[in-house]
C-alpha positions in Angstrom: 23.5 -12.5 -8.0 22.4 -12.7 -11.6 22.1 -16.5 -11.3 19.8 -16.0 -8.3 17.6 -13.6 -10.3 17.5 -16.0 -13.1 16.5 -18.8 -10.7 13.7 -16.7 -9.3 12.5 -15.8 -12.7 12.4 -19.3 -14.0 11.4 -21.3 -10.9 9.6 -18.7 -8.7 11.4 -20.2 -5.7 14.2 -18.8 -3.5 15.4 -19.7 0.0 15.3 -17.1 2.8 19.1 -16.7 2.5 18.9 -16.1 -1.2 16.1 -13.5 -0.7 18.3 -11.7 1.9 21.2 -11.5 -0.5 19.1 -9.9 -3.2 17.4 -7.5 -0.8 20.8 -6.4 0.4 22.3 -5.9 -3.1 22.0 -2.3 -4.6 24.3 -2.9 -7.5 22.1 -5.5 -9.3 18.6 -4.1 -8.5 18.0 -2.9 -12.1 18.4 -6.5 -13.3 16.0 -7.5 -10.5 13.4 -4.9 -11.5 13.7 -5.9 -15.2 13.2 -9.6 -14.3 10.1 -8.7 -12.2 8.8 -6.7 -15.1 9.2 -9.6 -17.5 7.4 -12.0 -15.1 4.6 -9.4 -14.7 4.2 -9.2 -18.5 4.3 -13.0 -18.9 1.8 -13.8 -16.2 -0.6 -10.9 -15.9 0.0 -9.0 -19.2 0.4 -5.3 -19.9 -3.0 -4.1 -18.7 -3.1 -2.1 -15.5 -6.0 -2.7 -13.2 -7.5 0.4 -11.7 -9.4 0.3 -8.4 -11.3 3.3 -7.2 -10.5 4.0 -3.5 -13.2 5.2 -1.2 -11.7 6.3 2.2 -15.0 6.5 4.1 -13.9 7.0 7.7 -10.7 8.1 9.4 -11.9 7.1 12.9 -10.0 4.2 14.4 -10.0 2.4 17.7 -6.4 1.1 17.3 -3.2 2.8 18.4 -0.6 1.7 15.9 2.5 3.7 16.4 3.2 4.4 12.7 -0.4 5.5 11.7 -1.8 9.0 11.6 -5.3 7.6 12.2 -4.4 6.1 15.6 -7.0 6.7 18.2 -4.9 8.9 20.5 -4.0 11.4 17.7 -5.8 14.6 18.6 -4.5 16.6 15.6 -6.5 14.9 12.8 -9.9 16.1 11.7 -12.1 13.1 12.1 -14.9 12.2 9.7 -17.2 9.4 8.7 -19.4 9.0 5.6 -22.9 7.7 5.9 -23.8 4.5 4.0 -25.7 6.3 1.3 -22.8 8.7 0.7 -20.4 5.8 0.3 -22.8 4.1 -2.2 -23.1 7.4 -4.1 -19.3 7.7 -4.4 -19.2 4.1 -5.8 -21.9 5.1 -8.3 -19.8 8.0 -9.4 -16.7 5.8 -9.5 -18.6 3.6 -12.0 -19.3 6.7 -14.0 -15.5 7.4 -14.2 -15.0 3.9 -15.6 -14.0 2.0 -12.6 -15.0 -1.7 -12.4 -13.8 -2.2 -8.8 -14.1 0.0 -5.6 -11.9 -0.4 -2.5 -13.9 0.5 0.6 -11.3 1.6 3.2 -11.5 2.9 6.8 -10.0 2.9 10.2 -11.4 0.3 12.6 -14.6 2.3 13.2 -17.2 0.3 15.2 -19.9 2.7 14.0 -20.1 0.6 10.9 -22.1 -2.4 12.1 -22.5 -5.6 10.2 -25.9 -4.3 9.1 -24.4 -1.1 7.7 -21.6 -2.8 5.9 -23.8 -5.5 4.4 -26.2 -2.8 3.2 -23.4 -0.9 1.6 -22.0 -4.0 -0.1 -25.4 -5.1 -1.3 -26.2 -1.8 -2.9 -22.9 -1.4 -4.6 -23.1 -4.9 -6.0 -26.3 -3.8 -7.8 -24.0 -1.5 -9.8 -22.2 -4.6 -11.1 -18.8 -3.7 -9.5 -16.3 -5.8 -7.7 -15.8 -4.8 -4.1 -12.7 -4.9 -1.9 -13.1 -4.3 1.8 -10.2 -2.9 3.8 -11.7 -2.3 7.3 -9.5 -4.2 9.7 -9.8 -7.1 12.0 -13.3 -8.6 12.3 -14.9 -11.8 13.7 -15.4 -15.0 11.7 -19.1 -14.2 11.6 -18.6 -10.7 10.3 -16.3 -11.9 7.5 -18.9 -14.4 6.5 -21.7 -11.8 6.5 -19.7 -9.5 4.2 -18.8 -12.3 1.8 -22.4 -13.5 1.7 -23.5 -10.0 0.9 -21.2 -10.0 -2.1 -17.8 -8.6 -1.1 -15.2 -10.1 -3.5 -11.8 -9.2 -1.9 -10.5 -8.2 1.5 -7.3 -6.3 2.1 -5.6 -6.8 5.5 -1.9 -6.0 5.6 0.0 -7.9 8.2 2.6 -5.0 8.1 5.4 -7.4 9.4 5.6 -11.1 10.1 8.0 -10.4 13.0 5.7 -11.1 16.0 7.7 -9.0 18.4 8.0 -6.0 16.1 4.2 -6.3 15.2 3.2 -6.2 18.8 5.6 -3.3 19.6 4.2 -1.3 16.7 0.6 -2.2 17.3 -0.1 -1.9 21.0 -3.0 -4.0 22.2 -3.1 -6.2 19.0 -2.1 -9.8 18.7 -0.1 -11.2 15.8 -1.9 -14.5 15.9 -5.2 -12.7 15.7 -4.0 -11.1 12.5 -3.0 -14.3 11.0 -6.2 -15.9 12.1 -8.2 -13.2 10.2 -6.2 -13.9 7.0 -7.0 -17.7 7.4 -10.7 -16.9 7.9 -10.8 -14.7 4.8 -9.3 -17.5 2.7 -11.8 -20.0 4.1 -14.7 -17.9 2.9 -13.3 -17.5 -0.6 -12.3 -13.9 -0.6 -9.4 -12.8 -2.8 -7.1 -12.0 0.0 -4.7 -9.0 0.0 -2.1 -8.4 2.6 1.3 -6.7 2.6 4.0 -5.0 4.6 5.6 -1.7 5.5 9.3 -1.4 4.6 11.6 0.5 7.0 9.8 0.2 10.3 12.1 1.0 13.3 13.8 -2.3 14.3 12.9 -4.2 11.2 15.6 -6.4 9.6 16.3 -7.6 6.1 15.8 -11.1 7.4 12.4 -10.0 8.6 11.4 -8.7 5.2 12.6 -12.0 3.6 10.2 -13.7 6.0 7.4 -11.4 4.9 7.8 -12.4 1.3 7.9 -16.1 2.2 4.8 -15.7 4.3 3.0 -14.1 1.3 3.9 -17.2 -0.8 3.0 -19.6 2.1 -0.6 -18.2 2.5 -1.1 -18.1 -1.3 -2.1 -14.4 -1.2 -4.0 -12.9 -4.2 -2.8 -9.3 -3.8 0.3 -7.8 -2.0 0.7 -4.2 -1.2 4.2 -3.0 -0.3 5.2 0.5 0.6 7.8 2.4 2.6 7.2 3.5 6.1 6.7 7.2 6.2 7.0 8.9 9.6 4.0 11.0 10.7 4.7 14.0 13.0 1.5 13.2 14.9 2.7 9.7 16.0 5.3 8.4 18.5 7.5 7.5 15.5 7.8 11.1 14.3 11.6 11.2 14.7 12.2 7.7 13.1 14.0 7.3 9.8 11.7 6.6 7.0 11.7 3.6 4.7 13.9 3.4 1.6 12.3 3.7 -1.8 14.8 1.3 -3.5 14.5 -1.3 -0.8 10.7 -1.1 -1.0 11.0 -1.7 -4.8 13.3 -4.7 -4.2 10.8 -6.3 -1.8 8.0 -5.7 -4.4 10.0 -7.1 -7.3 11.0 -10.2 -5.3 7.3 -10.7 -4.4 6.4 -10.6 -8.1 9.1 -13.1 -8.9 8.0 -15.6 -6.2 4.2 -15.0 -6.8 4.1 -14.4 -10.5 0.4 -14.2 -11.2 -0.9 -12.1 -8.2 -2.0 -8.5 -8.3 0.5 -6.0 -7.0 -0.5 -2.3 -6.6 1.9 0.6 -7.3 1.2 2.1 -3.9 0.7 5.8 -3.3 3.3 5.8 -0.6 5.9 5.1 -3.3 5.0 8.4 -4.9 5.3 10.3 -1.6 9.0 9.5 -1.6 9.6 9.6 -5.4 7.5 11.8 -7.7 7.5 9.0 -10.3 7.1 6.3 -7.7 4.0 4.6 -9.1 5.3 4.6 -12.6 8.6 3.2 -11.5 6.7 0.5 -9.5 4.6 -0.3 -12.6 7.9 -0.9 -14.5 9.2 -3.1 -11.7 6.5 -5.7 -11.3 3.3 -3.9 -10.3 0.1 -4.1 -12.2 -2.5 -2.3 -10.1 -3.1 1.4 -9.2 -5.8 2.6 -6.7 -6.7 6.2 -7.5 -8.7 8.0 -4.9 -12.4 8.6 -5.6 -13.2 10.2 -2.2 -14.4 13.8 -2.5 -13.9 16.9 -0.5 -11.9 17.5 2.7 -11.9 13.7 3.4 -9.2 13.4 0.7 -6.7 15.1 3.0 -8.1 14.1 6.3 -7.4 10.4 5.7 -3.9 11.2 6.8 -2.1 7.9 7.3 1.2 9.7 6.6 2.3 13.2 5.6 2.7 14.3 2.0 -0.3 12.3 0.6 -0.6 12.9 -3.1 -3.5 14.3 -5.1 -5.4 15.6 -2.0 -6.5 18.7 -3.9 -7.5 16.9 -7.1 -10.9 15.8 -8.1 -11.7 12.1 -8.7 -12.2 12.8 -12.4 -8.9 14.6 -12.7 -7.1 11.6 -11.0 -8.7 9.1 -13.4 -7.5 11.1 -16.4 -4.1 11.7 -14.9 -3.2 8.1 -14.1 -4.7 6.9 -17.4 -2.3 9.3 -19.3 0.7 8.1 -17.2 -0.2 4.5 -17.9 -0.4 5.1 -21.6 2.8 7.1 -21.5 4.7 3.9 -20.6 3.1 1.8 -23.3 0.5 0.1 -21.1 -3.3 0.1 -21.2 -6.0 0.4 -18.6 -7.9 -2.9 -18.2 -11.6 -3.1 -18.9 -12.1 -6.1 -16.7 -12.7 -6.6 -12.9 -9.1 -7.4 -12.2 -9.5 -10.7 -10.4 -6.5 -12.8 -9.7 -5.7 -14.7 -12.8 -5.9 -18.1 -11.2 -9.4 -17.4 -10.1 -10.9 -15.8 -13.2 -9.8 -14.4 -16.6 -12.2 -11.4 -16.2 
């Protein structure tokens, strides 16, 4: 096992069978995490990239079995922010020191191409980088958002297992998901994707395929988090994802894609109170504090136990900065682009 970790650290290559062996192994995971941390330090440095997260609508037309925002959930308080409200939150985020905002929502058709391009255009005037995370769109829509100035797009594949994907996401098509990622690459976005760890019926082999898929498409950012059952979904009685296994998937992703951006996801901290800090010490280099205000912070309820719902954006900014400095790391002053694309 140690030889496999050494191989991954030096060559950034592993076979599917080798990835499976490391994912299955609990005893040597500390060595795995330490190797991922060394690779992170070598390739992307000690600075942590902060991205201000604006969750602007929890209305969604999809019915994904694992998600609290699914269209058929009647127990969630629905909301949507108006374009100028979103722009104002971005302006405040800049005031807190963020260089990047992540605009995230359910798949809400209220936000037309005109609305999204207006939002992007106005936020770009603030000299900020913009990540969109608004689901599956058409080729023409992706082009319009890119032309307006969007820099990155986050579209998690959740699982590369076609059968599992289509079981978990009724009415959605796995090939469409992959087509969207190809379109985004074509338009020059920095492309983020990722997976859920611990979905019912998911195998270790499937997770190994996920990691290899990330490498195959040459992703710029990968978000990995444990599946957390939501009582308002059909999977409410399912077993949740394992924290350590999620970390192993993340660490192996760092070893195989050494220079990408990897967030310490908030879902990690739902399972473990120190989850984001542990992730930052195991290969991650990005944190996305929530800059949404008011009731929306708790109403964007993908899963139960969401952290920081009663905090203010200013408090979150100070808190995470303190935690980052507490482990000897610094907050980046740059825009956090993938190192291969820019040094800024």
